[in-house]
Each structure stands twice: as structure tokens, then as C-alpha cells.
Rosetta silent file (secondary structure, phi, psi, omega in degrees, C-alpha in Angstrom):
SEQUENCE: VYLSLAGDAVSGTDYSISSSQITISSGATSGSVTITITDDSDYEGNESINISVFSIVGDSTYIGNTPTATLTITENETAPSLSINDVTTSDESAANATFTVTLSAASAVATTVDYATSDGTATAGSDYTSSSGTLTIAAGDTTNTFTVPVLADSADEADETVTLTLSSASNASISDSTGTLTITDDDSATLSINDVTTSGESGNATFTVTLSAASGKTVTVDYAT
SCORE:     score description
SCORE:     0.000 S_00000001
   1 L     0.000  124.411  179.831  152.214  126.561  105.239 S_00000001
   2 E  -101.533  137.461 -174.230  148.817  125.797  103.687 S_00000001
   3 E  -106.449  149.531  171.993  145.959  124.622  105.894 S_00000001
   4 E  -118.767  131.890 -177.801  143.068  122.237  105.318 S_00000001
   5 E  -117.174  133.509  177.165  139.888  122.674  107.372 S_00000001
   6 E  -142.645 -173.449 -179.672  137.226  119.997  107.961 S_00000001
   7 L   118.224 -177.504 -177.530  134.728  119.008  110.667 S_00000001
   8 L   -89.435   -9.868  171.464  131.019  119.536  111.306 S_00000001
   9 L   -75.157  145.127 -173.324  131.279  123.327  111.662 S_00000001
  10 L  -108.349  123.985  177.212  130.528  125.094  108.367 S_00000001
  11 E   -64.538  135.487 -178.499  132.802  127.792  106.978 S_00000001
  12 L    90.509  -21.992  178.340  130.867  130.981  106.258 S_00000001
  13 L  -110.461  -48.160 -178.134  128.034  129.937  108.578 S_00000001
  14 L   -99.580  -21.416 -178.301  129.706  128.940  111.830 S_00000001
  15 E  -162.960  166.853  170.294  133.071  130.625  111.366 S_00000001
  16 E  -136.401  153.061 -177.862  135.371  132.517  109.028 S_00000001
  17 E  -122.675  138.825 -175.279  139.149  132.288  108.670 S_00000001
  18 L   -66.873  -31.584  179.656  141.473  135.172  107.885 S_00000001
  19 L  -167.378  149.997  174.768  143.593  133.037  105.555 S_00000001
  20 L   -92.619   11.332 -178.299  144.228  129.408  104.693 S_00000001
  21 E  -128.638  134.414  173.896  147.942  130.145  104.599 S_00000001
  22 L  -112.102  130.323  176.964  150.372  130.767  107.435 S_00000001
  23 L  -105.834  123.470  174.651  153.656  132.490  106.711 S_00000001
  24 L  -104.937  108.850 -174.382  156.582  131.829  109.041 S_00000001
  25 L   -67.300  158.439  176.989  159.105  134.570  108.357 S_00000001
  26 L   -55.698  129.173  179.608  162.860  133.958  108.152 S_00000001
  27 L    88.679  -12.066  179.800  164.248  133.685  111.659 S_00000001
  28 L   -93.550  164.599  179.773  160.784  133.150  113.213 S_00000001
  29 L  -117.204   -2.241 -179.309  159.479  129.936  114.691 S_00000001
  30 L  -155.574  162.756  172.452  155.714  130.424  114.328 S_00000001
  31 L  -145.679  173.926 -175.379  152.946  132.134  112.414 S_00000001
  32 L  -150.570  159.043  168.316  149.211  132.397  112.935 S_00000001
  33 L  -128.872  162.841 -179.980  145.811  132.828  111.359 S_00000001
  34 L  -113.147  128.072  173.812  142.611  134.082  113.003 S_00000001
  35 E  -107.836  120.906 -178.883  139.363  132.087  113.036 S_00000001
  36 E  -100.369  123.626 -178.890  136.327  134.212  113.877 S_00000001
  37 E   -83.973  134.598  178.259  133.367  132.367  115.384 S_00000001
  38 L   -94.265  121.518  178.184  129.876  133.362  114.178 S_00000001
  39 L   -86.685  119.636  178.486  127.275  133.601  116.941 S_00000001
  40 L  -120.413  179.537 -177.005  123.871  132.431  115.688 S_00000001
  41 L  -102.617    3.526 -178.885  120.504  131.712  117.315 S_00000001
  42 L   -88.707  140.469  172.244  120.228  128.063  116.255 S_00000001
  43 L   -83.053  120.380 -176.877  120.827  125.199  118.654 S_00000001
  44 L  -126.227   -6.538 -171.564  123.419  122.990  116.956 S_00000001
  45 L    75.281  174.631  177.288  125.299  121.373  119.817 S_00000001
  46 L   -65.179  142.131  179.440  129.076  121.656  120.080 S_00000001
  47 E  -126.646  159.568 -176.524  130.824  121.757  116.707 S_00000001
  48 E  -132.759  152.462  172.862  134.414  121.218  115.712 S_00000001
  49 E  -121.530  121.302  177.690  136.925  122.403  113.127 S_00000001
  50 E   -98.492  117.665 -174.261  139.763  120.021  112.319 S_00000001
  51 E  -109.794  126.291  179.683  142.786  121.954  111.077 S_00000001
  52 E  -137.658  154.789  176.000  145.635  120.180  109.359 S_00000001
  53 E   -87.797  125.225  179.067  148.695  121.111  107.312 S_00000001
  54 E  -115.180   -8.679  178.701  148.469  119.771  103.797 S_00000001
  55 E  -156.969  137.760  176.168  151.332  121.611  102.100 S_00000001
  56 L  -123.167  127.161 -178.451  154.618  123.246  103.136 S_00000001
  57 L  -118.223  138.651  177.316  156.374  125.605  100.771 S_00000001
  58 L   124.593 -176.594 -176.976  159.891  127.018  101.201 S_00000001
  59 L   -83.250   75.896 -174.674  163.325  125.927  102.259 S_00000001
  60 L  -148.904  145.633  175.163  162.098  123.521  104.897 S_00000001
  61 L  -120.208  124.888 -179.634  162.075  119.823  105.561 S_00000001
  62 L  -111.190  128.519  179.901  159.231  118.378  107.608 S_00000001
  63 L  -123.874  129.868  178.010  159.580  114.956  109.114 S_00000001
  64 L   127.575 -173.465  179.088  156.770  113.192  111.006 S_00000001
  65 L   -71.230  155.224  177.688  152.993  112.910  110.954 S_00000001
  66 L   -61.653  124.072 -179.026  150.901  115.687  109.462 S_00000001
  67 L   -68.164  137.383  179.282  150.311  118.219  112.246 S_00000001
  68 E  -135.155  157.561  174.609  146.651  118.674  113.207 S_00000001
  69 E  -146.992  153.341  179.690  144.642  120.730  115.687 S_00000001
  70 E  -123.215  128.444  173.594  140.977  120.783  116.674 S_00000001
  71 E  -105.436  121.219  178.005  138.937  123.857  117.504 S_00000001
  72 E  -101.013  123.284  177.060  135.741  123.072  119.437 S_00000001
  73 E   -93.866  111.632 -176.916  132.935  125.643  119.185 S_00000001
  74 L   -81.492  125.844  179.674  130.918  125.359  122.407 S_00000001
  75 L   -63.562  132.711  178.474  127.173  125.820  121.935 S_00000001
  76 L  -115.024    3.440  175.007  125.793  128.776  123.893 S_00000001
  77 L   -89.215  150.933  177.905  122.124  128.422  122.969 S_00000001
  78 L   -76.329  132.432  178.910  119.741  126.587  125.312 S_00000001
  79 L   -64.360  141.501  175.658  118.714  123.179  124.019 S_00000001
  80 L   -66.049  167.586 -176.957  115.000  122.872  123.179 S_00000001
  81 E  -116.294  155.571 -177.918  112.834  120.644  125.384 S_00000001
  82 E  -108.609  146.826  174.928  110.747  117.554  124.675 S_00000001
  83 E  -144.263  160.664  179.704  107.234  116.708  125.829 S_00000001
  84 E  -128.553  146.221 -177.668  104.723  113.915  125.222 S_00000001
  85 L   -89.897  172.302  171.786  100.934  114.084  124.995 S_00000001
  86 L  -101.151  150.258 -179.092   98.185  112.033  126.644 S_00000001
  87 E  -132.467  135.572  173.056   95.889  109.828  124.554 S_00000001
  88 E  -121.488  124.784  178.875   92.383  108.502  125.280 S_00000001
  89 L   -78.657  154.602  176.885   90.930  105.840  122.990 S_00000001
  90 L   -77.432  -26.515  176.324   87.289  105.985  121.933 S_00000001
  91 L  -163.595 -171.882 -179.068   86.974  102.245  122.659 S_00000001
  92 L   -83.481   -8.672 -174.906   89.070   99.077  122.893 S_00000001
  93 L   -85.391   -3.066  176.479   88.929   98.406  119.154 S_00000001
  94 L   -65.127  116.187 -174.425   91.469  101.118  118.311 S_00000001
  95 L   -64.379  -37.525 -179.298   94.299   99.029  116.852 S_00000001
  96 E  -139.973  139.260  170.519   96.981  101.573  117.755 S_00000001
  97 E   -99.383  126.952 -175.368   97.168  104.585  120.024 S_00000001
  98 E  -100.805  123.857  177.374   99.414  107.249  118.489 S_00000001
  99 E  -105.037  143.846  179.419  101.598  109.397  120.748 S_00000001
 100 E  -114.538  125.957  173.518  103.244  112.634  119.623 S_00000001
 101 E  -101.119  128.416 -172.873  106.581  113.803  121.015 S_00000001
 102 E  -118.601  134.582  175.177  107.042  117.556  120.551 S_00000001
 103 E   -95.267  134.618 -173.954  110.206  119.652  120.511 S_00000001
 104 L   -64.226  -25.482  177.082  109.716  123.166  121.911 S_00000001
 105 L  -154.351  150.320  178.188  111.624  124.713  118.985 S_00000001
 106 L   -62.761  143.573 -178.143  113.150  123.455  115.763 S_00000001
 107 L  -118.254  153.909  178.232  116.794  122.462  116.091 S_00000001
 108 L   -80.973   -6.949  178.352  119.627  122.485  113.584 S_00000001
 109 L  -126.614  156.213  178.065  120.582  118.956  114.681 S_00000001
 110 L   -67.122  145.855  179.089  118.594  115.749  115.004 S_00000001
 111 E  -116.468  136.383  175.941  117.122  114.972  118.424 S_00000001
 112 E  -124.036  152.272  177.235  116.655  111.475  119.834 S_00000001
 113 E  -153.707  141.727  176.251  114.786  110.216  122.880 S_00000001
 114 E   -86.448  148.050  175.583  113.983  106.777  124.293 S_00000001
 115 E  -135.576  153.430  179.501  110.388  105.818  125.137 S_00000001
 116 E  -157.254  147.749  175.492  108.847  102.884  126.995 S_00000001
 117 E   -93.718  157.308  170.648  105.463  101.732  128.255 S_00000001
 118 E  -150.725  153.322 -177.925  104.678  100.474  131.756 S_00000001
 119 E   -64.369  135.320  162.835  101.498   99.194  133.400 S_00000001
 120 L  -100.697 -106.047  170.721   99.176  101.628  135.090 S_00000001
 121 L   -93.265  -14.376  175.025   95.869   99.892  135.765 S_00000001
 122 L   -83.110  156.760 -177.388   96.116   98.167  132.356 S_00000001
 123 L  -117.362  126.923  177.558   98.161   94.988  131.952 S_00000001
 124 E   -62.963  137.995  179.832  100.651   94.434  129.138 S_00000001
 125 L    97.213  -27.732  177.679   99.796   91.382  127.067 S_00000001
 126 L  -117.614  -33.606  179.278   96.078   91.462  127.806 S_00000001
 127 L  -105.574  -27.030  179.654   95.077   95.135  127.518 S_00000001
 128 E  -158.701  166.708  176.561   97.912   96.469  125.342 S_00000001
 129 L  -101.030  123.624 -179.053  101.229   95.411  123.810 S_00000001
 130 L   -59.785  143.479 -175.512  104.287   96.770  125.611 S_00000001
 131 L  -139.208  144.663  174.229  106.361   99.081  123.415 S_00000001
 132 E  -157.332  161.426  179.130  109.769  100.730  123.629 S_00000001
 133 E   167.884 -169.880  176.714  112.310  102.240  121.293 S_00000001
 134 E  -119.315  124.645 -179.596  114.229  105.339  120.261 S_00000001
 135 E  -101.453  137.013  178.410  112.407  108.167  118.491 S_00000001
 136 E  -115.262  129.677  170.783  114.258  110.617  116.232 S_00000001
 137 E  -105.208  115.715 -174.242  113.081  114.136  115.424 S_00000001
 138 L   -65.760  154.853  175.834  114.948  115.247  112.312 S_00000001
 139 L   -54.622  132.345 -179.868  116.788  118.571  112.143 S_00000001
 140 L    91.591  -17.275  178.731  114.288  121.314  111.321 S_00000001
 141 L   -95.876  163.984  179.077  111.264  119.307  112.527 S_00000001
 142 L  -123.516   -6.902 -179.787  109.429  119.710  115.839 S_00000001
 143 E  -142.303  158.300  165.870  107.414  116.476  116.151 S_00000001
 144 E  -155.837  163.980 -173.788  107.458  112.749  115.563 S_00000001
 145 E  -128.922  159.595  168.329  105.122  109.927  116.592 S_00000001
 146 E  -143.068  164.199 -175.715  105.100  106.326  117.773 S_00000001
 147 E  -121.480  153.734  174.859  102.258  103.880  118.388 S_00000001
 148 E  -124.149  118.065  179.666  101.146  101.544  121.180 S_00000001
 149 E   -67.591  133.288  177.329   98.919   98.596  120.143 S_00000001
 150 E  -104.103  134.918 -177.343   95.640   98.349  122.106 S_00000001
 151 L  -106.934  128.128  179.183   94.136   94.887  122.659 S_00000001
 152 L   -82.972  146.334  172.437   90.354   94.369  122.761 S_00000001
 153 L  -138.820  177.705 -177.391   88.730   92.013  125.264 S_00000001
 154 L  -106.231    5.605 -176.865   85.183   91.083  126.251 S_00000001
 155 L   -80.712  134.346  172.158   85.454   91.885  129.960 S_00000001
 156 E   -79.817  112.780 -173.980   83.278   94.613  131.440 S_00000001
 157 L  -148.192  168.438  177.462   85.814   96.655  133.366 S_00000001
 158 L   -69.565  158.568  171.912   86.757  100.189  134.310 S_00000001
 159 L   -57.163  142.208 -174.282   88.736  102.364  131.891 S_00000001
 160 E  -122.341  159.649 -173.980   92.407  101.430  132.255 S_00000001
 161 E  -125.181  151.754  174.210   95.673  103.325  131.930 S_00000001
 162 E  -127.555  140.366  178.878   99.177  102.813  130.549 S_00000001
 163 E  -100.568  131.249  174.871  102.145  105.052  131.402 S_00000001
 164 E  -108.778  131.213 -176.569  104.532  106.254  128.659 S_00000001
 165 E  -126.117  131.702  174.367  107.954  107.495  129.791 S_00000001
 166 E   -96.860  144.521  178.359  110.596  109.490  127.896 S_00000001
 167 E  -156.980  167.429  171.658  114.271  109.220  128.861 S_00000001
 168 E    52.389   53.954  178.516  117.876  109.617  127.639 S_00000001
 169 E   -77.722  145.881  172.034  117.340  112.537  125.279 S_00000001
 170 E  -117.580  139.367 -178.976  120.160  113.789  123.065 S_00000001
 171 L    62.354   26.141  176.636  120.400  117.416  121.882 S_00000001
 172 L  -167.210  158.313  169.137  117.380  118.329  124.030 S_00000001
 173 E   -98.298  175.364  178.564  116.112  118.380  127.585 S_00000001
 174 E  -119.969  115.881 -179.547  112.837  116.759  128.685 S_00000001
 175 E   -93.421  -30.035  177.390  110.191  119.072  130.125 S_00000001
 176 E  -135.934  102.305 -171.937  107.328  116.528  130.264 S_00000001
 177 L   -91.191   -6.799 -171.944  108.576  112.959  130.494 S_00000001
 178 E  -126.571  129.383  171.786  105.277  111.167  131.126 S_00000001
 179 E  -118.492  157.664 -179.916  102.240  110.534  128.953 S_00000001
 180 E  -123.434  129.405  171.231   99.125  108.548  129.827 S_00000001
 181 E   -99.710  120.268  175.385   97.165  106.204  127.581 S_00000001
 182 E  -105.273  117.704  179.848   93.584  105.765  128.767 S_00000001
 183 E   -93.581  112.963 -177.262   91.874  102.721  127.255 S_00000001
 184 L   -80.406  122.022 -179.006   88.114  103.332  127.220 S_00000001
 185 L   -71.407  136.881  179.619   86.180  100.155  127.989 S_00000001
 186 L  -121.758   16.932  178.421   83.456   99.320  125.458 S_00000001
 187 L  -103.823  152.311  179.098   82.070   96.136  127.033 S_00000001
 188 L  -145.870  154.624  175.310   78.979   95.947  129.202 S_00000001
 189 L  -112.518  156.104  179.504   77.030   93.406  131.216 S_00000001
 190 L  -114.279  155.164 -179.713   73.233   93.236  131.574 S_00000001
 191 E  -109.758  146.390  174.229   71.066   92.656  134.642 S_00000001
 192 E  -142.221  158.267  178.669   67.988   90.482  134.976 S_00000001
 193 E  -128.979  144.837 -175.992   65.645   89.525  137.814 S_00000001
 194 L   -89.217  167.434  171.322   63.736   86.274  138.257 S_00000001
 195 L   -95.470  150.440 -178.673   60.076   85.612  138.958 S_00000001
 196 L  -131.546  134.862  173.121   59.033   84.010  142.263 S_00000001
 197 L  -119.215  122.884 -178.712   55.929   82.015  143.168 S_00000001
 198 L   -80.638  158.212  177.321   55.322   81.415  146.871 S_00000001
 199 L   -89.554   -8.627  179.707   53.993   78.140  148.250 S_00000001
 200 L  -162.279 -168.369 -177.126   51.705   79.961  150.647 S_00000001
 201 L   -99.155    9.439 -178.891   50.679   83.320  151.986 S_00000001
 202 L  -124.767  164.720  178.503   53.339   83.583  154.694 S_00000001
 203 L    92.445 -169.231 -178.103   57.139   84.002  154.794 S_00000001
 204 L  -112.411  147.790  173.804   59.486   85.912  152.520 S_00000001
 205 L  -103.630  125.689 -177.716   59.927   85.793  148.752 S_00000001
 206 L  -103.435  124.293  178.350   63.567   85.921  147.657 S_00000001
 207 L  -105.184  145.312  179.807   64.438   87.482  144.320 S_00000001
 208 L  -116.270  125.270  174.824   67.804   87.014  142.561 S_00000001
 209 E   -99.119  127.598 -172.393   69.372   89.707  140.386 S_00000001
 210 E  -118.835  135.287  175.000   71.792   88.192  137.885 S_00000001
 211 E   -93.031  135.579 -175.561   74.652   89.770  135.931 S_00000001
 212 L   -65.282  -25.065  177.128   75.118   88.341  132.438 S_00000001
 213 L  -156.118  150.923  177.969   78.889   88.133  132.945 S_00000001
 214 L   -59.695  143.551 -176.178   81.327   88.809  135.756 S_00000001
 215 E  -119.653  150.695  174.361   82.450   92.439  135.788 S_00000001
 216 L   -83.438   -0.581  179.156   85.627   94.168  136.838 S_00000001
 217 L  -114.521  154.390  171.661   83.481   96.934  138.289 S_00000001
 218 L   -77.214  126.637 -175.226   81.168   96.988  141.302 S_00000001
 219 L  -106.767  131.335  176.603   77.616   97.001  139.952 S_00000001
 220 L  -124.036  150.875  176.687   74.692   98.595  141.777 S_00000001
 221 L  -148.820  141.289  176.013   70.985   98.710  140.877 S_00000001
 222 L   -85.497  150.011  176.103   67.928  100.204  142.546 S_00000001
 223 L  -138.135  154.613  178.617   64.817   98.055  143.126 S_00000001
 224 L  -156.812  152.269  175.281   61.283   98.801  144.239 S_00000001
 225 L   -99.458    0.000    0.000   57.951   96.988  144.575 S_00000001
């Protein structure tokens, strides 16, 4: 009986086989071959070997579907882990903020992970464009990037934040699932004070301090005569 081997496990790298031929002796009902699994240090995920009979030689008649069997090689290495960085823009005019997702060690298989933005103190649609998707880190690589569009406005406001979240990783765990985008405000308002002329020498003179535009921050200023 001659065997055919296929699957995602690689002969010579992941396993070796004693023979591609099984001999069933006269009077016997079975024969066997030995497949030796190779233990390596690469994370590859579970792999399989599909074994099928492709030729029968001898005084035998076989009726039915081609017999097949599957050998699953269970991964014994620990999957690498994923993390995401934090990003701070220099101002609001940065068209895109680029985030880097990092794999703790190179893997022999591709790694995927979902990402999504959510409001912190920033608001999607006015401060940034919401983003989500699936990022792939190719086999042998340790990083990949995605971008979040930053939207400029004219409002004087505090620096604002966006939360980035990783989820649903394949072929990896997630060690740091959250990144923060800090949008640095680059707008400012100016202060001015008016002049006052009294109608006499008694009473109080009231001065008004004016902000050039409404601000999202509480503004304070010292004054003295």
C-alpha cells in the first residue's frame, strides 16, 4: 500500500516518515509506518498531516472511497504576545496618527488582530475620524501599523484623548490591549482689557477683561493697578 502525505506540516521540517509504503503480509490484516514529529522552537500553531492511500499493489481488491487519516501536531510553544503604543501629536494639523502593533517575537505563521477607536475626551467626527479594522503581521515580521485621521479645529481647548483597543487576536495573545492617542491643541485665545473714564471723582470704575473667542478651558489672569 503506497501512501500520499499532504497538509500544512512540512516533511523534513515538522516530521519524518519511516516509509511511504506499508506492507501487509500474507495472512495479516494490518501494517504500519512510523511518523516522527520534530520538536522545534518556532510558534506555528497546530499543524496537520493528511495521509491517504493512492495505490494498492498485490492480490487485493479494494472497494469504496480512498481511505484517509489525519495526524494533528499540537503546538507546544507559547504564542507570542501583541502590544500597542501610545501616540501624542505635535499639534492638530497632523493628518494621521500612526500606531504600531508589536509582536513579542517573530512567528512562523501570520498573526491577525482587530483594532478600534473609541472616544476618550476627544469626539469622533469633530476631533478625529473613528477607525477600525483587522491588522495582519506577516510570518517572520514583528510589527505592522495603522493610522487614525486627526481633524483640526479652531477651538481653544485642552489636549484631548482617543482610546485604541486591540481584540480577537489569532496566533497570539494580547499583553497590552489599549493605546492612547493624545491630540495636542494648537489653538489659543487672547485677552484684552478696556479703558474706563469716570464721570466724577467718586464711586467705582469697572474694567472688563475680554477673551477673543470662547475657550474649552478655564482661563485665569492676574491684574494689578
